[in-house]
C-alpha positions, -999 to +999 in steps of 0.1 A: +483-807-888+442-812-872+438-846-853+414-867-829+445-862-802+437-839-780+474-816-780+472-785-756+479-755-778+511-752-759+527-784-765+516-781-806+538-748-804+568-765-790+564-794-812+563-768-841+590-751-831+616-781-830+598-796-862+610-756-879+641-753-857+630-720-841+645-718-804+633-698-772+657-672-780+642-661-811+602-660-795+622-643-769+634-614-790+599-608-811+582-605-773+604-588-757+607-615-729+637-637-717+637-667-729+628-688-694+600-672-690+591-684-727+598-715-717+574-712-683+549-698-708+550-729-731+554-755-701+524-738-693+532-723-656+528-689-664+503-677-688+500-660-721+478-636-737+461-632-764+487-607-782+515-629-778+498-660-788+498-642-819+523-635-826+541-668-816+514-680-846+522-661-870+559-669-859+548-708-869+535-695-899+497-705-884+466-683-873+456-684-832+427-708-841+445-732-863+473-732-831+442-734-805+422-759-829+430-795-809+436-778-773+408-792-750+406-759-731+396-738-767+378-765-784+343-760-792+322-726-808+319-711-774+352-703-770+354-664-775+388-659-784+388-688-813+360-669-825+380-636-818+411-651-836+388-664-871+376-632-870+404-615-867+427-638-891+403-621-923+410-588-912+441-572-932+479-569-917+471-530-911+439-539-894+458-566-871+481-543-867+458-516-850+444-545-830+479-551-816+483-516-809+446-509-797+449-545-773+486-528-758+468-496-751+443-510-727+466-534-710+488-505-701 
């Protein structure tokens, strides 16, 4: 849903999760985190890294750039994260998985 109303990606994710009856415990399982941690992330109390955003967006059936499109923090062409995600979404599923593995390796 792209519109003129600015909405944080977290607000959009919470709204879509509710609409689609996807519960925090399912997202927690996908990310290997506790349900309370998912709640904190979706309320903006703690940060969410790009690999987590990718998994959340994928479960919602969208790309990260679709999730971020109305978020005032990520709006505009200057956002490197949004540019990365546009390019990432053009990759094959195998290539995307390779990127995720690389990101996880770098984080460790």
